[in-house]
C-alpha positions as MATLAB code, in Angstrom:
seq = 'MLKTRSYTYDPRRISSQEVLEMTGLESLQAMLRGELPAPSIANTLGFTLVKIEAGHAIFEGITEDYLNNPIGTIHGGYAAAILDSALGCAVQAMIPAGMVSSTIDLGIKYVRAMTTNTGKVIAEGKIVHFGRSIATAEAKLLGEDGKLYAHASATFQIFKPGGTL';
ca = [
     -17.706   38.840  -32.505;
     -16.499   38.581  -36.284;
     -13.724   40.983  -37.422;
     -13.736   41.838  -41.339;
     -10.202   42.799  -42.784;
      -9.628   44.489  -45.971;
      -6.181   45.678  -47.582;
      -4.893   47.100  -50.835;
      -2.653   45.404  -53.434;
      -1.545   46.385  -56.850;
      -2.892   44.145  -59.334;
      -0.756   45.086  -62.122;
       1.283   41.948  -63.487;
       4.726   42.457  -64.575;
       5.736   41.270  -68.083;
       8.351   38.514  -67.907;
      10.232   40.777  -70.744;
      10.277   43.479  -68.451;
      11.836   41.863  -65.736;
      14.018   39.633  -67.856;
      15.801   43.000  -69.276;
      16.681   43.771  -65.429;
      19.137   42.346  -62.989;
      16.991   40.987  -60.071;
      18.311   43.871  -57.549;
      17.232   46.448  -60.172;
      13.830   44.786  -60.567;
      13.694   44.383  -56.423;
      15.045   47.974  -56.000;
      11.744   49.177  -58.156;
       9.612   47.364  -56.231;
      10.693   49.458  -53.408;
      10.602   52.641  -55.315;
       7.192   51.594  -56.003;
       7.735   51.642  -59.570;
       6.643   47.889  -60.073;
       3.892   46.303  -57.920;
       5.125   44.030  -54.947;
       4.048   40.576  -55.008;
       0.589   40.464  -53.569;
       1.023   37.447  -51.365;
       3.127   39.962  -49.099;
      -0.027   42.452  -48.665;
      -2.296   39.300  -48.542;
       0.063   38.497  -45.277;
       0.787   41.549  -44.359;
       4.716   41.963  -44.664;
       7.147   44.083  -46.612;
      10.087   44.192  -48.378;
      12.499   46.978  -46.532;
      15.829   46.829  -47.924;
      17.314   44.889  -50.594;
      21.020   44.547  -51.961;
      23.238   42.223  -53.758;
      22.852   38.987  -51.437;
      20.946   40.166  -48.262;
      17.016   41.185  -48.092;
      15.009   42.407  -44.795;
      11.561   42.105  -44.826;
       8.870   43.376  -41.823;
       5.637   42.101  -40.640;
       3.240   42.514  -37.923;
       1.870   39.497  -36.178;
      -2.117   40.125  -36.228;
      -4.811   37.715  -35.104;
      -5.850   37.141  -38.698;
      -2.571   34.995  -38.805;
      -3.507   32.581  -35.683;
      -3.876   28.984  -36.203;
      -6.294   26.944  -34.089;
      -4.530   27.038  -31.050;
      -3.936   31.080  -31.117;
      -0.466   31.139  -31.787;
       0.795   32.748  -35.303;
       0.549   30.018  -38.019;
       3.881   28.799  -39.054;
       2.957   29.084  -42.363;
       3.211   32.940  -41.977;
       6.819   32.253  -40.603;
       7.679   29.846  -43.586;
       6.041   32.864  -46.232;
       7.996   35.817  -44.822;
      11.572   33.631  -44.368;
      10.818   32.058  -47.833;
      10.540   35.860  -49.267;
      13.765   37.056  -47.509;
      15.582   34.036  -48.873;
      14.095   34.180  -52.502;
      15.010   37.987  -52.705;
      18.720   37.610  -51.150;
      19.342   35.464  -54.172;
      17.195   37.340  -56.729;
      19.190   40.395  -56.121;
      22.349   38.422  -57.675;
      20.758   37.567  -60.572;
      21.890   38.981  -63.560;
      19.406   40.150  -66.544;
      17.684   37.295  -68.588;
      17.689   34.584  -65.632;
      15.448   33.548  -62.746;
      15.459   31.709  -59.660;
      13.143   29.308  -58.038;
      13.348   27.739  -54.680;
      14.266   23.790  -54.715;
      14.125   23.290  -50.997;
      13.090   25.181  -47.973;
      14.231   24.081  -44.260;
      12.348   25.911  -41.293;
      13.236   25.619  -37.596;
      10.797   26.982  -35.388;
      12.323   28.015  -32.208;
       9.524   29.916  -30.323;
       6.126   30.404  -31.107;
       4.878   34.009  -31.806;
       1.252   35.475  -30.845;
      -0.305   38.555  -31.628;
       1.732   40.139  -28.772;
       4.744   39.570  -30.621;
       4.272   42.606  -32.449;
       6.771   43.356  -35.393;
       9.107   40.812  -36.783;
      11.908   40.911  -39.204;
      13.085   38.449  -41.689;
      16.662   38.751  -43.186;
      17.723   36.591  -45.671;
      21.725   36.172  -46.788;
      23.585   34.540  -49.647;
      25.689   31.522  -48.822;
      26.580   30.383  -51.895;
      25.831   31.594  -55.184;
      26.984   29.517  -58.260;
      25.843   29.472  -62.382;
      22.982   26.931  -61.549;
      22.371   26.803  -57.496;
      22.074   29.015  -54.668;
      21.815   28.740  -51.252;
      20.432   31.038  -48.631;
      20.119   31.327  -45.160;
      17.603   33.678  -42.911;
      16.509   34.381  -39.397;
      13.278   35.458  -37.966;
      13.837   37.643  -35.110;
      11.283   40.024  -33.024;
      11.929   43.659  -32.818;
      13.399   43.040  -29.539;
      16.024   40.487  -30.863;
      14.416   37.204  -30.044;
      14.721   34.487  -32.461;
      11.229   32.654  -33.502;
      12.537   30.849  -36.613;
      15.260   30.386  -38.966;
      15.599   28.593  -42.253;
      17.812   27.542  -45.308;
      17.142   27.001  -48.751;
      18.468   26.224  -52.174;
      17.236   27.499  -55.491;
      17.650   26.743  -59.039;
      18.846   29.447  -61.485;
      17.862   29.376  -64.809;
      16.960   31.368  -68.002;
      13.050   30.842  -68.346;
      12.249   28.916  -71.580;
       8.314   30.162  -71.424;
       6.609   32.946  -69.979;
       6.700   33.722  -66.040;
];
């Protein structure tokens, strides 16, 4: 039996000038309030930013069958995407106006398989180091019951963009 999945997302693009006039925290708080559109990847994969503060971000998602890999478990790319989002937003929430960040590397350790029975998952990212041009962060992906499914670390470059975002 085939299934159909549809979802809604906001196709608005944020102007680079608009974002650069705000701190990273201000822009992420505006997304939480619905004043700026959330990145469409979050809608595509079914996860949401639920909390943001300087150096700390929390995303939530639900494991569903459209995320399955060929062996019937949730694809590792889902864990990578939600963890990278939590890591990146924890860093972005520290960025001053006029600056942006970009992932340099991302390392993930998968601890146990997620399935559709896993249900709600929570990705929590926290800053480890925030310097002038480099930041590092760590994140955990937990089930609602507190079980660890994966953890990650990443390095980010902090820079003033030269062109359009």
